[in-house]
Each structure stands twice: as structure tokens, then as C-alpha cells.
C-alpha positions as a printed Julia matrix, in Angstrom:
112×3 Matrix{Float64}:
 -26.55  64.93    4.01
 -23.5   62.81    3.25
 -20.58  64.36    1.43
 -18.04  61.98   -0.06
 -14.55  63.0    -1.02
 -12.65  60.86   -3.45
  -9.0   60.06   -2.85
  -8.1   62.23   -5.85
 -10.05  65.23   -4.54
  -8.41  64.89   -1.15
  -4.96  64.77   -2.73
  -5.74  67.92   -4.72
  -6.68  69.71   -1.53
  -3.47  68.95    0.34
  -0.69  68.81   -2.26
   1.08  72.02   -3.08
   4.19  72.56   -5.12
   6.58  75.25   -3.95
   8.37  76.34   -7.1
  10.45  78.79   -5.12
  11.41  78.76   -1.43
  10.64  81.78    0.7
  13.42  84.35    1.22
  15.69  83.16   -1.57
  16.54  83.99   -5.15
  13.8   82.02   -6.94
  15.07  82.45  -10.47
  18.23  82.8   -12.45
  17.99  84.61  -15.77
  14.21  84.31  -15.65
  14.13  80.54  -15.1
  13.0   78.73  -11.94
  15.85  76.99  -10.12
  14.15  75.13   -7.25
  11.16  72.91   -6.49
  10.22  72.55   -2.83
  13.57  74.06   -1.86
  15.59  71.55   -3.89
  17.91  73.07   -6.48
  17.41  71.33   -9.83
  18.46  71.76  -13.43
  15.73  73.29  -15.59
  15.01  70.0   -17.38
  14.62  68.21  -14.04
  12.24  70.95  -12.86
  10.09  70.4   -15.95
  10.1   66.62  -15.39
   9.2   67.02  -11.71
   6.38  69.48  -12.4
   5.04  67.4   -15.31
   4.78  64.41  -12.98
   3.41  66.19   -9.91
   0.99  68.55  -11.64
   0.03  66.19  -14.46
  -1.26  63.48  -12.15
  -4.17  65.79  -11.32
  -5.06  66.41  -14.95
  -3.98  70.05  -15.06
  -2.43  71.37  -18.25
  -4.37  69.13  -20.62
  -5.99  70.77  -23.61
  -8.04  69.38  -26.47
  -9.52  70.99  -29.52
 -10.14  70.63  -33.21
  -7.38  71.39  -35.67
  -8.59  72.42  -39.11
  -6.63  70.85  -41.97
  -6.23  72.26  -45.49
  -8.73  69.88  -47.14
 -11.52  70.83  -44.75
 -10.88  67.89  -42.45
 -10.8   68.3   -38.7
  -8.56  66.39  -36.35
  -8.95  66.13  -32.6
  -5.77  67.47  -31.08
  -4.83  66.68  -27.48
  -1.94  68.4   -25.76
  -0.53  67.8   -22.33
   1.79  70.37  -20.74
   1.33  70.44  -16.96
   4.72  72.05  -16.17
   4.05  74.89  -18.6
   0.55  75.32  -17.16
   1.74  75.69  -13.54
   4.69  77.94  -14.45
   2.43  80.24  -16.47
  -0.11  80.31  -13.61
   2.7   81.28  -11.22
   3.89  83.99  -13.6
   0.37  85.41  -13.92
   0.06  85.43  -10.13
   3.33  87.36   -9.8
   2.26  89.79  -12.5
  -1.01  90.56  -10.74
   0.91  91.22   -7.53
   3.56  93.43   -9.11
   2.06  95.14  -12.17
  -0.77  97.6   -12.59
  -4.12  96.31  -13.78
  -3.58  98.11  -17.1
  -0.26  96.32  -17.71
  -1.7   92.93  -16.81
  -4.54  93.47  -19.3
  -2.06  94.64  -21.93
   0.09  91.54  -21.38
  -2.98  89.32  -21.76
  -3.92  91.07  -25.02
  -0.38  90.59  -26.39
  -0.45  86.9   -25.42
  -3.76  86.37  -27.26
  -2.62  88.08  -30.46
   0.98  86.82  -30.49
């Protein structure tokens, strides 16, 4: 059996983004302050993450938006930096909070 790996799949397997360095203060006032150990302004962090995460297609969403006259419009959104930051937050929550609180947070997010 021959298994082929595309260049894109290989890149996904090896690239990782360190939003916070080990053994340091990762956030200030709830906002990330570094990417791969480099201190950056928040806007620069968003730009960096949008580029690095977005090139793999993560953080893209599409769906139908219902308009008032019964029409439907295909809506496409792209927010890779938000996607990876929210994934990191969820990971931290599961490590630090009880299962009940994580479920409660998820319920609030869905209804809010």
C-alpha cells in the first residue's frame, strides 16, 4: 500500500504556533502578548495568527443567512486568529475548570 502525503498535509503536521512561551506571563489584562516568544502588539498578533493559521484553512465558516424577504444569501467568514485563540482558551478552561463549569460556559456561549 502506498500512502501519499501532500505538501500541505506535511506542513500541517509540523507547524505549531506558540502563542505563549513557557515559564512566562502569557497575557496582560486577558490579552495574549507573544507569538513564538516574540513580544508583539495585539494587532500584530492578530495579523500574524491570521496569516499563519489561515494558510491552512482553519477559521473559515460558511452558512446561509436568512434575509427579511425570504431570500437566502451564502455568507462566508474568515477569522483564523479568533479561531486559534478561542481553541487555546477552551484548552486552558478544560485544564483549569471543572467539567460542570466548562459545560456551563459552553451553554452561555451558545445562548449569548
